[in-house]
RODO-2510 file (C-alpha; in nm, 4 decimals, decimal comma):
residues 306
     n   res          X          Y          Z
     1     m    -7,7234     1,8717    -1,5170
     2     d    -7,9219     1,6215    -1,3663
     3     k    -7,8551     1,3589    -1,0895
     4     s    -7,8690     1,0799    -1,3500
     5     a    -7,6291     1,2479    -1,6073
     6     l    -7,3724     1,3621    -1,3191
     7     s    -7,3888     1,0152    -1,1970
     8     l    -7,2956     0,8543    -1,5470
     9     k    -7,0116     1,1322    -1,6095
    10     v    -6,8843     1,0240    -1,2984
    11     d    -6,9094     0,6108    -1,3733
    12     s    -6,7482     0,6854    -1,6891
    13     q    -6,4734     0,8607    -1,5390
    14     k    -6,4051     0,6071    -1,3088
    15     f    -6,4076     0,3272    -1,5448
    16     l    -6,1762     0,5273    -1,7892
    17     h    -5,9375     0,5523    -1,4860
    18     r    -5,9867     0,1637    -1,4336
    19     n    -5,8624     0,0804    -1,7710
    20     e    -5,5935     0,3355    -1,7393
    21     f    -5,4508     0,1599    -1,4459
    22     v    -5,5430    -0,1926    -1,6069
    23     g    -5,2968    -0,0942    -1,9279
    24     h    -4,9905     0,0428    -1,7071
    25     v    -5,0485    -0,2868    -1,5648
    26     f    -5,0056    -0,4629    -1,8353
    27     a    -4,7366    -0,2661    -1,9812
    28     a    -4,5089    -0,2603    -1,6914
    29     p    -4,3184    -0,5745    -1,7717
    30     f    -4,2349    -0,4527    -2,0758
    31     v    -4,1428    -0,0893    -1,9495
    32     f    -3,9517    -0,2469    -1,7057
    33     g    -3,7602    -0,4830    -1,9273
    34     f    -3,6947    -0,2047    -2,1947
    35     i    -3,5490     0,0309    -1,9178
    36     c    -3,3061    -0,2120    -1,7501
    37     f    -3,2175    -0,4242    -2,0387
    38     s    -3,2157    -0,2130    -2,3006
    39     l    -3,2091     0,1646    -2,1976
    40     i    -2,9911     0,1470    -1,9291
    41     p    -2,7257    -0,0804    -2,1437
    42     i    -2,7573     0,1563    -2,4151
    43     l    -2,6656     0,4631    -2,2209
    44     t    -2,3994     0,2867    -2,0173
    45     s    -2,2370     0,1708    -2,3470
    46     l    -2,2348     0,5747    -2,4577
    47     y    -2,0348     0,6113    -2,1303
    48     y    -1,8134     0,3733    -2,1493
    49     s    -1,7113     0,4800    -2,5356
    50     l    -1,5774     0,8072    -2,3587
    51     t    -1,3571     0,6013    -2,1168
    52     n    -1,0764     0,3924    -2,1134
    53     y    -1,2374     0,1241    -1,9456
    54     s    -1,0950    -0,1974    -1,9386
    55     m    -1,2654    -0,5497    -1,8257
    56     m    -0,8958    -0,6677    -1,7132
    57     t    -0,8387    -0,4311    -1,4310
    58     k    -1,0723    -0,2808    -1,1348
    59     g    -1,1315     0,0561    -1,0376
    60     q    -1,3174     0,3366    -1,1933
    61     p    -1,3065     0,3839    -1,6163
    62     d    -1,0977     0,7090    -1,6661
    63     f    -1,2944     0,9740    -1,8789
    64     i    -1,0997     1,0427    -2,1883
    65     g    -1,3843     1,2591    -2,3910
    66     i    -1,4205     1,1535    -2,7578
    67     k    -1,0369     0,9930    -2,7418
    68     n    -1,1782     0,6112    -2,8702
    69     y    -1,3486     0,7625    -3,1479
    70     l    -1,0439     0,9424    -3,2541
    71     n    -0,8223     0,6341    -3,2308
    72     l    -1,0740     0,4586    -3,4558
    73     f    -0,9121     0,5805    -3,7954
    74     q    -0,5828     0,5152    -3,6842
    75     d    -0,6265     0,1240    -3,6552
    76     e    -0,5895    -0,0203    -3,9722
    77     i    -0,7864    -0,3409    -3,8959
    78     f    -1,0723    -0,1664    -3,7682
    79     v    -1,0840     0,0276    -4,1173
    80     k    -1,0495    -0,2504    -4,3072
    81     s    -1,3021    -0,4434    -4,1035
    82     i    -1,5342    -0,1958    -4,2253
    83     g    -1,4461    -0,2609    -4,5992
    84     v    -1,5043    -0,6154    -4,5389
    85     t    -1,8262    -0,5688    -4,3643
    86     l    -1,9242    -0,3091    -4,6588
    87     k    -1,8469    -0,5882    -4,8881
    88     y    -2,0121    -0,8676    -4,7368
    89     v    -2,3261    -0,6435    -4,6981
    90     f    -2,3538    -0,5206    -5,0701
    91     i    -2,2765    -0,8682    -5,1874
    92     s    -2,4763    -1,0902    -4,9733
    93     v    -2,8025    -0,8766    -4,9106
    94     p    -2,8942    -0,8100    -5,3127
    95     l    -2,8125    -1,1996    -5,3966
    96     k    -3,0098    -1,3383    -5,0485
    97     l    -3,3012    -1,1086    -5,1630
    98     a    -3,3427    -1,2042    -5,5582
    99     f    -3,2651    -1,5668    -5,4722
   100     a    -3,5799    -1,5303    -5,1800
   101     l    -3,7930    -1,3725    -5,4458
   102     f    -3,7133    -1,6460    -5,7169
   103     v    -3,7846    -1,9343    -5,4658
   104     a    -4,1240    -1,7122    -5,3260
   105     y    -4,2363    -1,6675    -5,7047
   106     l    -4,1903    -2,0515    -5,7486
   107     l    -4,3578    -2,1865    -5,4463
   108     t    -4,6840    -1,9359    -5,5240
   109     r    -4,7829    -2,1628    -5,7853
   110     k    -5,0599    -2,3908    -5,7572
   111     s    -4,9604    -2,7179    -5,5835
   112     r    -5,0653    -2,9722    -5,3905
   113     l    -4,7035    -2,9870    -5,1681
   114     v    -4,6436    -2,6285    -5,1383
   115     t    -4,6679    -2,6031    -4,7884
   116     l    -4,4326    -2,8769    -4,8098
   117     y    -4,2123    -2,6875    -5,0056
   118     r    -4,2130    -2,3581    -4,8042
   119     s    -4,1223    -2,5551    -4,5007
   120     l    -3,8376    -2,7214    -4,6141
   121     y    -3,7097    -2,3999    -4,7543
   122     y    -3,7331    -2,2377    -4,4286
   123     i    -3,5665    -2,4634    -4,2399
   124     p    -3,2060    -2,2835    -4,3414
   125     s    -3,3204    -1,9676    -4,1656
   126     l    -3,3773    -2,1737    -3,8409
   127     v    -3,0494    -2,3675    -3,7794
   128     g    -2,8281    -2,1427    -4,0474
   129     g    -2,7288    -1,9460    -3,7956
   130     s    -2,6267    -2,2096    -3,5448
   131     v    -2,2497    -2,3371    -3,4695
   132     a    -2,3053    -2,6973    -3,5872
   133     v    -2,4305    -2,5595    -3,8916
   134     t    -2,1547    -2,3374    -3,9641
   135     l    -1,9141    -2,5984    -3,8831
   136     v    -2,0897    -2,8256    -4,1438
   137     w    -2,0313    -2,5061    -4,3899
   138     k    -1,6709    -2,4728    -4,3183
   139     q    -1,5990    -2,8434    -4,4222
   140     l    -1,8174    -2,8034    -4,6940
   141     f    -1,5314    -2,5377    -4,8150
   142     a    -1,2670    -2,7206    -4,6655
   143     r    -0,9783    -2,8347    -4,8732
   144     k    -1,0841    -3,1792    -4,9066
   145     g    -1,4434    -3,0865    -4,8935
   146     l    -1,7450    -3,1366    -5,1336
   147     f    -1,6871    -2,8188    -5,3062
   148     n    -1,3406    -2,8895    -5,4156
   149     a    -1,4212    -3,2520    -5,4823
   150     l    -1,6819    -3,1642    -5,7307
   151     m    -1,4578    -2,9408    -5,8901
   152     v    -1,1864    -3,1822    -5,9088
   153     n    -1,4144    -3,4270    -6,0549
   154     l    -1,4659    -3,1862    -6,3292
   155     g    -1,1427    -3,1468    -6,4040
   156     l    -1,0840    -2,8163    -6,2206
   157     d    -0,8192    -2,7294    -5,9715
   158     a    -0,8993    -2,7609    -5,5927
   159     i    -0,9289    -2,3951    -5,4078
   160     n    -0,8227    -2,3453    -5,0746
   161     w    -1,1069    -2,0933    -5,0077
   162     f    -0,9999    -2,0145    -4,6629
   163     g    -0,6486    -1,9638    -4,6992
   164     d    -0,6778    -1,6945    -4,9547
   165     k    -0,7763    -1,3490    -4,8035
   166     n    -0,9694    -1,2742    -5,1611
   167     l    -1,1542    -1,5546    -5,1458
   168     a    -1,2425    -1,6471    -4,7757
   169     l    -1,5174    -1,4148    -4,7700
   170     y    -1,7407    -1,5673    -5,0692
   171     p    -1,8012    -1,9009    -4,8389
   172     l    -1,9729    -1,6486    -4,5883
   173     v    -2,1591    -1,4951    -4,8345
   174     l    -2,3065    -1,8060    -4,9945
   175     m    -2,3830    -1,9233    -4,6102
   176     s    -2,5721    -1,5915    -4,5864
   177     v    -2,7386    -1,6476    -4,9364
   178     w    -2,8601    -1,9878    -4,8159
   179     q    -3,0198    -1,8477    -4,5524
   180     f    -3,3078    -1,6857    -4,7562
   181     g    -3,6136    -1,8692    -4,5198
   182     s    -3,7216    -1,5460    -4,3775
   183     s    -3,7463    -1,3212    -4,6800
   184     m    -3,8962    -1,5476    -4,9031
   185     i    -4,1815    -1,6369    -4,6348
   186     i    -4,2521    -1,2395    -4,6431
   187     f    -4,2349    -1,2440    -5,0569
   188     a    -4,4338    -1,5136    -5,0677
   189     a    -4,7252    -1,3677    -4,8713
   190     g    -4,6961    -1,0752    -5,0852
   191     l    -4,7225    -1,2285    -5,4114
   192     k    -5,0702    -1,4026    -5,2691
   193     e    -5,1673    -1,0315    -5,1880
   194     i    -5,1692    -0,9328    -5,5297
   195     p    -5,4667    -0,8967    -5,6967
   196     e    -5,5288    -1,1295    -6,0060
   197     s    -5,7353    -0,9136    -6,1832
   198     y    -5,3613    -0,6988    -6,2304
   199     y    -5,2234    -1,0417    -6,4442
   200     e    -5,5735    -1,0949    -6,6151
   201     a    -5,5541    -0,7286    -6,7580
   202     a    -5,2226    -0,7444    -6,8699
   203     r    -5,2299    -1,0836    -7,0588
   204     i    -5,5447    -0,9273    -7,2379
   205     d    -5,3236    -0,6259    -7,3466
   206     g    -5,0601    -0,8621    -7,4634
   207     g    -4,7956    -0,8669    -7,2054
   208     n    -4,5339    -1,1763    -7,1728
   209     g    -4,3995    -1,3142    -6,8241
   210     l    -4,1300    -1,0474    -6,7944
   211     q    -4,3251    -0,7516    -6,8598
   212     i    -4,5712    -0,8808    -6,6019
   213     f    -4,3410    -0,9427    -6,3872
   214     l    -4,1381    -0,6249    -6,4008
   215     r    -4,4635    -0,4127    -6,4787
   216     i    -4,6845    -0,5633    -6,2248
   217     t    -4,5225    -0,8038    -5,9447
   218     l    -4,2105    -0,5739    -5,8652
   219     p    -4,4029    -0,2706    -5,8187
   220     c    -4,6776    -0,4666    -5,6065
   221     l    -4,3933    -0,5800    -5,4229
   222     s    -4,1753    -0,2697    -5,3689
   223     p    -4,3159    -0,2415    -4,9849
   224     i    -4,2214    -0,5663    -4,9233
   225     i    -3,8773    -0,5368    -5,0793
   226     l    -3,7790    -0,2279    -4,8779
   227     y    -3,8779    -0,3935    -4,5873
   228     n    -3,6704    -0,7436    -4,6170
   229     l    -3,3799    -0,5089    -4,7842
   230     i    -3,3883    -0,2804    -4,4441
   231     m    -3,3902    -0,5818    -4,2342
   232     q    -3,1698    -0,8199    -4,3956
   233     t    -2,9010    -0,4866    -4,4354
   234     i    -2,8838    -0,4585    -4,0576
   235     s    -2,8577    -0,8145    -4,0195
   236     a    -2,5853    -0,8577    -4,2517
   237     f    -2,3870    -0,5882    -4,0611
   238     m    -2,4454    -0,7817    -3,7344
   239     a    -2,2547    -1,0966    -3,8925
   240     f    -2,0705    -1,2663    -3,6651
   241     t    -2,0901    -1,6206    -3,6336
   242     q    -2,0012    -1,6973    -3,9707
   243     a    -1,6712    -1,5372    -3,9158
   244     y    -1,6028    -1,6081    -3,6008
   245     i    -1,6475    -2,0022    -3,6125
   246     i    -1,4841    -2,0701    -3,9738
   247     t    -1,2202    -1,8250    -4,0083
   248     g    -1,1872    -1,6074    -3,6932
   249     g    -1,1210    -1,3122    -3,8950
   250     g    -0,8716    -1,4748    -4,1032
   251     p    -0,6297    -1,4462    -4,3478
   252     d    -0,4673    -1,1392    -4,2748
   253     n    -0,7849    -0,9996    -4,1565
   254     g    -0,9717    -1,0833    -4,4979
   255     t    -1,2723    -1,1989    -4,2974
   256     m    -1,2408    -0,9438    -4,0169
   257     m    -1,6366    -0,8884    -3,9646
   258     y    -1,6939    -0,5327    -3,7710
   259     a    -1,8800    -0,7430    -3,5128
   260     l    -1,6167    -0,9760    -3,4766
   261     y    -1,3670    -0,7084    -3,4269
   262     v    -1,5983    -0,5452    -3,1667
   263     y    -1,6231    -0,8581    -3,0025
   264     l    -1,2345    -0,9273    -2,9897
   265     h    -1,1697    -0,5848    -2,8262
   266     a    -1,4550    -0,6119    -2,5793
   267     i    -1,4151    -0,9947    -2,4663
   268     k    -1,0687    -1,1168    -2,5651
   269     y    -0,8490    -0,8024    -2,5393
   270     g    -1,0778    -0,6841    -2,2737
   271     n    -1,1028    -0,3032    -2,3838
   272     m    -1,4218    -0,2261    -2,3369
   273     g    -1,4294     0,1495    -2,3840
   274     y    -1,2708     0,1040    -2,7183
   275     a    -1,5283    -0,1771    -2,8018
   276     c    -1,8390     0,0543    -2,6887
   277     a    -1,6951     0,3313    -2,9574
   278     m    -1,6669     0,0904    -3,2421
   279     s    -2,0591    -0,0040    -3,1635
   280     w    -2,1346     0,3422    -3,1755
   281     f    -1,9595     0,4325    -3,4779
   282     m    -2,1248     0,1420    -3,6402
   283     l    -2,4762     0,2439    -3,5056
   284     v    -2,4211     0,6045    -3,6878
   285     i    -2,3060     0,3833    -4,0292
   286     m    -2,5765     0,1903    -4,0259
   287     s    -2,8239     0,4787    -3,9394
   288     i    -2,6805     0,6502    -4,2481
   289     i    -2,7471     0,3469    -4,4692
   290     t    -3,0971     0,3280    -4,3657
   291     l    -3,1956     0,6919    -4,3920
   292     i    -3,0259     0,6756    -4,7651
   293     i    -3,2331     0,3920    -4,8356
   294     f    -3,5692     0,5116    -4,7138
   295     k    -3,4907     0,8641    -4,8528
   296     t    -3,4110     0,6769    -5,2167
   297     s    -3,7612     0,4635    -5,1631
   298     k    -3,9668     0,7418    -5,2750
   299     a    -3,8234     0,6959    -5,6469
   300     w    -3,9038     0,2898    -5,6666
   301     v    -4,1809     0,1983    -5,3736
   302     f    -4,5325     0,1938    -5,4942
   303     t    -4,8675     0,2079    -5,3088
   304     e    -5,2005     0,1759    -5,4219
   305     a    -5,2331     0,5668    -5,3888
   306     d    -4,9536     0,5827    -5,6751
***
C-alpha cells in the first residue's frame, strides 16, 4: 500500500471517529434524559411495588415480595376499576375512531374552506383534556344542564347523569369521542394518499359508494387504522382527568378509572408500594391487549405488497 492510500485511510478513520463523537454529543441529552427521567423511575417503581412503602411515614421501605400483587385481587374496588376501565376503552375507542374517520372522509372533499374546517375540528383535541373544559362538560350534563334542558323541551324526563352509577360513565365516553381531532388529522392524511386511480377503476367496474368505501378506502387505510387503534387504546387506559374532575370515581365507584384509583392510593392514601404494583399490573394488561391487536392485525391490515 503506497503512502497516499495509507494517508487516505488514516484520514477517513479520523473523519469517522470525529463523526461518531459528534453523534454521541448530540445523543447525550436524550440518553441522559431517558436514564434519569424514564429508566430510573421505571426501575424504582418496580422495586417499590415489591415493598410496603408509604409516603406518609419516614424510613426505608419494607420488602414484602409479591404481597402487593396478591392483595390486588382481594380489593373489590381494584377489580371494579378494571371492569370500568375496560368498558370505557371498548366503548370509547371504536366510537372515537369511527367518528374521526367519518369527519375525515367529509373534510377530504374538495372545498376552499377545508383547511379552516380541519382546524376547527382539531381544536377539541387541543383543549379537551384541560380542567376548564372538563368543568364545562360537567355543567352540560348537570341536572339543569344543556342536555337535560333539551330533553325536557322534547317532552322527555331529565336524567341524573352523574347520580346513576349505570349512566355516569357515558358522559365521559362522549367527552372522549368529542376529542377526535388527532385521529381525524391522521385519517385525513391517509385518505389523501390513496391513489385516485383506484377509485376510477372501481367506478368503471360499476362499484357504488358503499362498495368503494368497503373494498378500497378501508383496506388502504388499514395500517393507519391500526396505528390509531393502538394509540387511542393506550390513551383510553390512562384516562384520568375526566373521572377525577367530574365524578371523583363515583357514584358507587361507577366511574372509578384505573388511573384514578392508582392516583388515590399513591397521593391521597400515600400507599406508594400498592400504587406501583397496580401500575405494573396495568402495564401487563395494556401489553397483552396491544399484542392481541398486533396478532389479529394480520387478518385485516393490508399493504401494497398484499
